[in-house]
C-alpha positions in Angstrom: -5.2 -20.5 -2.8 -6.4 -19.5 -6.3 -3.8 -17.6 -8.4 -4.4 -16.0 -11.8 -1.8 -15.2 -14.5 -2.7 -13.2 -17.6 -1.1 -13.3 -21.0 -1.8 -12.2 -24.6 -1.4 -8.5 -24.4 0.6 -6.5 -26.9 0.6 -3.9 -29.6 -2.1 -4.1 -32.3 -3.4 -1.7 -35.0 -6.9 -0.3 -34.8 -9.4 -2.8 -36.2 -7.2 -5.7 -35.2 -7.8 -8.5 -32.7 -6.2 -10.0 -29.6 -7.1 -12.8 -27.3 -6.2 -12.5 -23.7 -5.8 -15.6 -21.5 -5.9 -16.0 -17.8 -4.7 -19.3 -16.4 -5.9 -20.2 -12.9 -3.9 -22.4 -10.6 -4.2 -23.6 -7.0 -7.9 -24.5 -7.5 -10.7 -24.9 -9.9 -12.7 -22.0 -11.4 -15.9 -24.0 -10.9 -18.7 -21.9 -9.4 -16.6 -18.8 -9.5 -17.7 -15.6 -11.1 -14.9 -14.3 -13.3 -14.2 -11.2 -15.2 -11.9 -9.0 -17.1 -11.2 -5.4 -16.0 -9.0 -2.7 -17.5 -7.4 0.4 -16.2 -5.8 3.4 -17.8 -3.3 5.3 -15.6 -5.1 8.1 -13.7 -8.5 6.6 -14.3 -10.8 4.2 -12.4 -10.7 0.5 -13.1 -13.5 -0.5 -15.5 -15.3 -3.8 -15.5 -15.2 -4.9 -19.2 -16.9 -8.3 -19.1 -17.9 -10.9 -16.5 -19.1 -14.5 -16.6 -20.6 -16.9 -14.2 -19.0 -20.3 -14.6 -22.0 -22.0 -13.0 -24.3 -21.3 -15.9 -22.3 -19.3 -18.5 -24.2 -16.1 -17.9 -22.2 -13.1 -19.3 -22.1 -9.4 -18.9 -20.5 -6.8 -21.2 -19.9 -3.1 -20.6 -21.5 -0.9 -23.3 -18.0 0.1 -24.5 -17.1 -3.4 -25.6 -20.5 -5.0 -26.3 -20.5 -6.6 -29.7 -16.7 -6.5 -30.0 -15.4 -8.6 -27.1 -16.3 -12.1 -26.0 -15.5 -13.7 -22.6 -15.3 -17.5 -22.3 -13.8 -20.2 -20.1 -12.2 -23.6 -20.7 -12.9 -25.8 -17.8 -10.3 -28.4 -18.9 -7.6 -25.8 -19.1 -8.9 -23.8 -16.1 -8.5 -20.7 -18.2 -10.5 -17.5 -18.8 -10.3 -15.9 -22.2 -11.2 -12.5 -23.6 -11.4 -12.3 -27.4 -11.1 -8.7 -28.4 -12.1 -7.7 -32.0 -12.3 -4.4 -33.8 -9.9 -2.9 -31.3 -9.9 0.9 -30.9 -7.3 3.2 -29.5 -9.5 3.8 -26.5 -9.2 0.1 -25.6 -5.6 0.8 -24.7 -5.1 -0.2 -21.1 -3.8 -2.8 -18.7 -6.2 -5.7 -18.5 -6.7 -7.7 -15.4 -8.6 -10.9 -14.8 -10.3 -11.6 -11.5 -12.3 -14.2 -9.8 -14.9 -14.1 -7.0 -16.8 -16.9 -5.3 -19.8 -15.3 -3.7 -20.9 -16.7 -0.3 -24.5 -16.2 -1.4 -26.0 -15.6 -4.8 -28.8 -13.2 -5.9 -28.9 -14.9 -9.3 -26.0 -15.0 -11.7 -27.1 -12.0 -13.9 -27.2 -9.7 -10.8 -24.0 -11.3 -9.3 -21.9 -10.7 -12.4 -23.3 -7.2 -13.0 -22.3 -6.4 -9.5 -18.8 -7.9 -9.9 -18.2 -5.9 -13.1 -19.6 -2.7 -11.8 -18.9 -2.7 -8.1 -15.9 -5.0 -7.8 -15.3 -7.3 -4.9 -13.2 -9.9 -6.6 -11.2 -12.2 -4.2 -8.3 -12.8 -6.6 -6.6 -10.7 -9.2 -4.0 -11.4 -11.8 -1.0 -9.1 -12.4 -2.3 -7.6 -15.6 -1.3 -7.6 -19.2 -0.8 -4.5 -21.3 -2.8 -3.8 -24.5 -1.8 -1.0 -26.8 -4.0 -0.1 -29.8 -2.1 2.2 -32.1 -1.0 2.7 -35.7 
């Protein structure tokens, strides 16, 4: 059974950078769609970025496009989220997630749906990111 563990959160000043990591164990991420989500207390969870490991297709929400980059390392079975030019509104708990769809409608549509409508099979425990002076 796949398990995910995030790390890399912390306190950073506005304009700074952080890299979040999500290590998968209990199985390979091959052919999974993976993603990073964030949640502020009292608000709905937001899909930040998703990636299809089968072909590298990526999706970013408008709020992070151009600042964040999602990637995977197959040898390390790890998902990364490089976050640059961080803003106070990026403050949240960040979760990684993975989903292996039983059928595919094409990776762009699959990862758009994952990020915007959820449905992930496996979630990490979350890592807190605080952007503040």
